[in-house]
C-alpha positions in Angstrom: 31.3 -2.6 -53.5 33.3 -1.4 -50.5 32.4 -4.7 -48.7 34.9 -6.7 -50.8 38.3 -6.5 -49.2 40.0 -9.6 -50.6 41.8 -7.6 -53.3 43.7 -5.6 -50.7 44.3 -6.9 -47.2 46.0 -3.7 -46.2 42.7 -1.9 -46.8 41.0 -4.3 -44.4 43.7 -3.6 -41.8 43.2 0.2 -42.1 39.4 -0.3 -41.7 39.9 -2.4 -38.6 42.4 0.1 -37.2 39.8 2.8 -37.5 37.3 0.8 -35.5 39.7 -0.2 -32.7 42.0 2.9 -32.4 40.3 6.0 -33.9 36.6 5.7 -33.5 36.9 6.0 -29.7 38.0 9.6 -30.3 34.5 10.4 -31.6 32.6 8.3 -29.1 33.8 10.1 -26.0 30.3 11.4 -25.2 28.3 8.6 -26.9 27.6 5.6 -24.8 26.1 3.9 -27.9 29.5 4.3 -29.8 27.9 5.2 -33.1 31.3 6.1 -34.7 32.7 2.6 -33.8 29.6 0.6 -34.6 27.0 2.3 -36.8 29.3 4.2 -39.1 31.5 1.1 -40.0 28.3 -0.8 -40.7 27.1 1.9 -43.1 30.6 2.2 -44.6 30.5 -1.5 -45.8 27.6 -0.5 -48.1 28.3 3.2 -48.9 31.4 4.5 -50.7 31.5 7.9 -48.9 32.0 6.8 -45.3 34.2 3.9 -46.5 36.6 6.3 -48.1 36.6 8.6 -45.1 37.3 5.8 -42.7 40.2 4.3 -44.7 41.7 7.8 -45.5 41.7 8.8 -41.8 43.1 5.4 -40.6 45.8 5.5 -43.2 46.9 9.1 -42.5 47.0 8.3 -38.7 49.1 5.2 -39.4 51.4 7.2 -41.6 52.1 9.7 -38.8 52.8 7.1 -36.2 54.1 3.7 -37.5 54.2 3.5 -41.3 54.9 6.6 -43.4 54.3 4.6 -46.5 50.6 4.6 -45.7 50.3 8.2 -46.8 49.9 7.3 -50.4 46.8 5.3 -49.6 45.5 8.0 -47.3 45.8 10.7 -50.1 44.1 8.4 -52.6 41.1 7.7 -50.4 40.9 11.3 -49.2 40.7 12.6 -52.8 38.1 10.0 -53.6 36.1 10.9 -50.5 36.2 14.6 -51.3 34.9 13.9 -54.9 32.1 11.8 -53.5 31.3 14.5 -50.9 31.2 17.3 -53.4 28.9 15.3 -55.7 26.5 14.7 -52.8 26.5 18.3 -51.6 25.5 19.4 -55.1 22.2 17.9 -54.3 21.3 20.5 -51.6 18.1 18.7 -50.6 19.8 15.4 -50.1 22.6 16.8 -48.1 20.2 18.8 -45.8 18.2 15.6 -45.5 21.1 14.2 -43.5 18.8 14.0 -40.5 17.4 11.6 -37.9 16.7 8.3 -39.5 18.9 5.3 -39.7 17.6 3.7 -42.9 16.7 0.1 -42.8 19.8 -1.0 -40.9 21.4 -2.6 -44.0 22.7 0.5 -45.6 19.7 0.7 -47.9 17.2 3.5 -48.4 18.1 7.2 -48.4 21.9 7.3 -47.6 21.5 10.9 -46.6 19.0 10.2 -43.9 21.3 8.4 -41.5 23.9 11.0 -40.7 26.7 9.6 -42.8 27.5 12.9 -44.6 28.1 14.8 -41.4 29.9 11.9 -39.8 32.2 11.5 -42.9 33.0 15.2 -42.8 33.9 14.8 -39.1 36.5 12.2 -40.2 37.8 14.4 -43.0 38.2 17.2 -40.4 40.6 15.0 -38.4 42.3 14.0 -41.6 43.2 17.6 -42.5 44.5 18.2 -39.0 46.7 15.1 -39.1 48.0 15.7 -42.6 49.0 19.3 -42.6 51.2 21.4 -40.3 49.0 24.5 -40.6 45.3 23.9 -39.9 43.4 24.8 -43.1 40.0 24.5 -41.3 38.3 23.6 -44.6 36.1 20.8 -43.5 35.0 22.5 -40.3 33.7 25.4 -42.3 32.1 23.1 -44.9 30.3 21.1 -42.3 28.5 24.0 -40.7 25.4 23.9 -42.9 24.9 20.2 -42.2 25.5 20.5 -38.5 22.8 23.1 -38.1 20.3 21.9 -40.7 18.0 20.0 -38.4 15.0 21.8 -36.8 14.9 21.9 -33.9 18.7 21.8 -33.8 18.7 19.9 -30.5 16.3 17.9 -28.4 16.8 17.0 -24.8 17.0 13.3 -25.6 20.0 14.0 -27.8 22.1 14.8 -24.7 22.1 11.1 -23.7 23.2 9.8 -27.2 19.7 9.0 -28.4 20.1 11.1 -31.6 21.6 8.3 -33.6 24.6 8.8 -35.9 23.3 12.3 -36.9 23.3 13.3 -33.2 26.8 11.9 -32.7 28.0 13.9 -35.6 26.5 17.0 -34.2 28.3 16.6 -30.8 31.6 15.9 -32.6 31.2 19.0 -34.8 30.5 21.1 -31.7 33.5 19.8 -29.9 35.8 20.4 -32.9 34.3 23.9 -33.3 35.1 24.5 -29.6 38.6 23.2 -30.1 39.3 25.4 -33.0 37.9 28.5 -31.1 40.1 27.7 -28.1 43.2 27.6 -30.4 42.3 30.8 -32.2 40.4 32.6 -29.4 37.5 33.3 -31.8 33.7 32.6 -31.6 32.2 29.4 -32.8 30.9 29.1 -36.3 27.8 27.7 -34.7 25.5 30.2 -33.0 23.9 28.7 -29.9 21.7 31.6 -28.8 18.6 29.7 -29.9 19.6 26.4 -28.4 18.0 25.5 -25.1 20.8 24.7 -22.7 19.6 21.6 -21.0 21.2 20.7 -17.6 21.1 16.9 -17.4 19.9 15.5 -14.1 19.8 11.8 -14.9 21.1 9.0 -12.8 21.5 6.2 -15.4 24.8 5.0 -16.8 24.2 6.6 -20.2 23.5 9.9 -18.5 27.2 10.2 -17.7 27.8 11.1 -21.4 24.9 13.5 -21.3 26.6 15.6 -18.6 29.6 16.0 -21.0 27.3 17.0 -23.9 25.5 19.5 -21.7 28.6 21.3 -20.5 29.8 21.4 -24.1 26.8 23.5 -24.9 27.5 25.7 -22.0 31.1 26.1 -22.9 30.1 27.0 -26.5 27.9 29.8 -25.2 30.6 31.1 -23.0 33.1 31.1 -25.9 30.7 33.0 -28.1 30.0 35.6 -25.4 33.6 36.1 -24.5 35.2 36.0 -27.9 32.3 37.4 -29.9 31.9 40.7 -28.0 34.3 43.5 -26.9 32.7 43.5 -23.4 30.6 41.0 -21.5 27.6 42.5 -19.8 27.1 41.6 -16.1 23.7 40.1 -17.0 25.2 37.7 -19.6 28.0 36.7 -17.2 25.5 36.0 -14.4 23.4 33.9 -16.7 26.3 31.8 -17.9 27.7 31.4 -14.4 24.3 30.2 -13.2 24.2 27.6 -16.0 27.7 26.3 -15.1 26.9 26.3 -11.4 23.6 24.4 -12.0 25.6 21.9 -14.1 28.2 21.4 -11.3 25.5 20.9 -8.7 23.8 18.3 -10.8 26.9 16.2 -11.1 26.8 12.9 -9.3 29.4 11.8 -6.7 31.0 9.3 -9.2 32.2 12.3 -11.3 34.7 13.3 -8.6 38.3 11.9 -8.9 38.6 8.6 -7.0 42.3 9.4 -6.3 44.8 12.1 -6.9 48.4 12.9 -6.3 49.4 16.6 -6.0 52.4 18.1 -7.6 55.7 17.6 -5.8 59.4 17.1 -6.5 59.5 14.8 -9.5 55.8 15.2 -10.3 55.4 18.5 -12.2 51.8 17.9 -13.1 49.2 16.4 -10.7 47.8 12.9 -11.2 44.0 12.9 -11.3 42.3 9.5 -11.7 38.7 9.6 -12.9 36.2 6.7 -13.1 35.3 7.1 -16.7 36.8 9.1 -19.7 33.6 11.2 -20.0 33.9 12.4 -16.4 35.3 15.8 -15.4 36.8 17.1 -12.2 35.6 20.2 -10.4 38.4 22.6 -9.7 39.7 23.0 -6.2 40.9 26.6 -6.1 40.1 27.3 -2.4 43.8 27.8 -1.6 44.4 30.2 -4.5 44.4 33.9 -3.6 45.2 35.7 -6.9 43.7 35.5 -10.4 47.0 34.2 -11.7 47.1 31.4 -9.1 43.5 30.4 -10.0 44.3 30.3 -13.7 47.5 28.3 -13.2 45.8 25.8 -10.9 43.0 25.2 -13.4 45.5 24.8 -16.2 47.7 22.2 -14.4 44.5 20.4 -13.3 43.3 20.1 -16.9 46.7 18.8 -18.0 46.8 16.4 -15.1 43.4 15.0 -15.9 44.3 14.6 -19.6 47.5 12.8 -19.2 46.6 10.7 -16.1 43.8 9.2 -18.1 46.4 7.7 -20.6 43.5 7.6 -23.0 43.8 8.8 -26.6 40.2 9.9 -26.8 40.7 12.1 -23.7 44.0 13.6 -24.9 42.6 14.3 -28.4 39.7 16.2 -26.9 41.9 18.1 -24.5 44.2 19.7 -27.0 41.9 22.7 -27.3 41.6 23.3 -23.5 45.4 22.8 -23.2 46.0 25.4 -25.9 43.9 27.9 -24.2 44.9 27.2 -20.5 48.5 26.2 -21.1 49.9 29.8 -21.3 48.7 30.4 -17.7 51.2 27.8 -16.3 54.1 29.8 -14.8 56.0 26.9 -13.1 58.9 26.0 -15.4 59.0 22.3 -14.4 55.3 22.0 -15.2 55.9 23.8 -18.6 58.7 21.3 -19.4 56.6 18.3 -18.4 53.7 19.5 -20.5 55.9 19.9 -23.6 57.3 16.4 -23.0 53.8 14.9 -22.7 52.6 16.7 -25.8 55.6 15.6 -27.9 54.9 12.0 -26.8 51.4 12.4 -28.3 52.9 13.0 -31.7 54.5 9.5 -31.6 51.4 7.7 -30.3 48.4 9.6 -31.7 49.9 11.3 -34.7 48.6 14.7 -33.8 50.7 17.6 -35.1 51.5 19.0 -31.7 54.5 21.0 -32.9 52.5 24.1 -33.5 50.8 23.8 -30.2 54.1 23.5 -28.4 55.5 26.4 -30.3 52.6 28.6 -29.4 52.9 27.6 -25.7 56.6 28.3 -25.6 56.0 31.7 -27.3 53.4 32.6 -24.7 55.6 31.5 -21.8 58.5 33.5 -23.2 56.4 36.7 -23.5 55.0 36.2 -20.0 58.5 35.8 -18.6 59.7 38.9 -20.4 56.8 40.9 -18.9 57.7 39.7 -15.4 61.4 40.8 -15.9 60.2 44.2 -17.2 58.1 44.7 -14.1 
């Protein structure tokens, strides 16, 4: 039984490390914190999520503080994959990974409480942390589970009332968005049939719903822009209206409560938000050209990410930084972004080297084009 830890205290430490340090990455848009609470509860009685939790915690530790943890990470990862493949052979059971939460004690149908999709979300992070080149195996493999529920999305799911299964869906969507921003390709998930709810709640949990709502809108924008050679004016107007409606629905507390603009010695702006799940509207009134607008948005995104000093925020900003970073033309801001990203390797364990290399290549090409002109 996974519940018995006394034979290996290090395993208990890895399990605890996941709860305190890694689960918040997944709970950024979930006020109920299912990945920090419900998933560990289920993992104590189910081998699949237990192996996924320990594997991810061990690989993250191996990349930050203790390289020797990699052996345990690889062992539990291989074990987790074997369990996952066995479960997925039963197609009906895997697709039953739906809305229920069992009896609360890990009993009943283990595929009815979202643990399969949640475990794959952890395996997705494992493969990112463990390999220099993103193989994208688990993101592809999770697609059928992520879209198996009918209807795919209900309005109540925006506010985190979809249980662990709903939390897994939002994490899959954000990871799909991140990969698409890195590769500039459409999502694996088609969102044409998903109603794009614009949250207009005023309760505390509603703050997370705003983040989930704009994730849906961003997913649609990505599919339209990267999935077609040309974007029709009608499609652009529709998406722009959705984004405008989302912005107009934001409450005052979503605005930064303080900020410090770029100056000598401060290459990126400092933007302080009330909560990690809040976003800042972009102030581009002083920008006169397309290049200035893009650069202003890019440095704003970087400023928000690093001012938060929060691993969940930074982890979820790697995709936007990969897409927007090339628009930064100021050399001091470029150097500061590289410095901040390399620091993430030491503290979070994310393989930022390939992101930094891609940014430097884009900056070099842009500089060469300017010289040629």
